[in-house]
C-alpha positions, 0 to 999 in steps of 0.5 A: 773443514772435512777432507775430500777422499778419492780411491787411492791407486797405489801405496803412495796416494794411500799413505798421503791420505793416511797422513792427512787423516791422521794429522787432522784426526779425521775419523770421518774422512778415515771412515770414508776412505775405508769405504771406498778402498777394497779391504783386500788391498789394504795389506798392499797399500798399507805396505810397510807404514802401518803404525799403531795411531794409523791402526787406532784411527782405522779401529775408531773410524770403523766402529764409529762410522763403518760398522753401524752401516756395514758390519761385514765392510768393517769385519773385512777390514779388520781381517785384512789389517791383520795380514798387513805387514807389522801388524803384529809389531803394532799390536804388541805396542798397543796400550790396554786402553787402546786394546780396549778400543779394539775390543769394543769394535769386536763387541760392535760386530758380535751385536750385529748380523752379517753374511760376511762373518759368523760368530766363529769367524769373529772368534778366531778374528779376536785371537789374532787380535790377542783379545 
């Protein structure tokens, strides 16, 4: 049964939804959450709760459900995700195969056209993701 996701109004709500999404590994629900959440609010909503598995389910959801339909939104989420507290710590702990998943999403975005980002923007963001 697919999780029903509504727009979180605060970090606590967001955390509850993320925990549910993560527990069920429901990438479609996670994609719904990312689609209705303003990317600019991500750092605040995540607060200090960013973990490796959360970063990964975000990446997988963006890759499989969001990037194909709205590459600009996927880019925005990647951009603001990198501003979240603990981002550098979480990034440093990713395994080689997990880093490859992040790379796949960037590859997908570089093949897509969007007025939200240029290839230069994408390249500088890749550096932030240490790719």
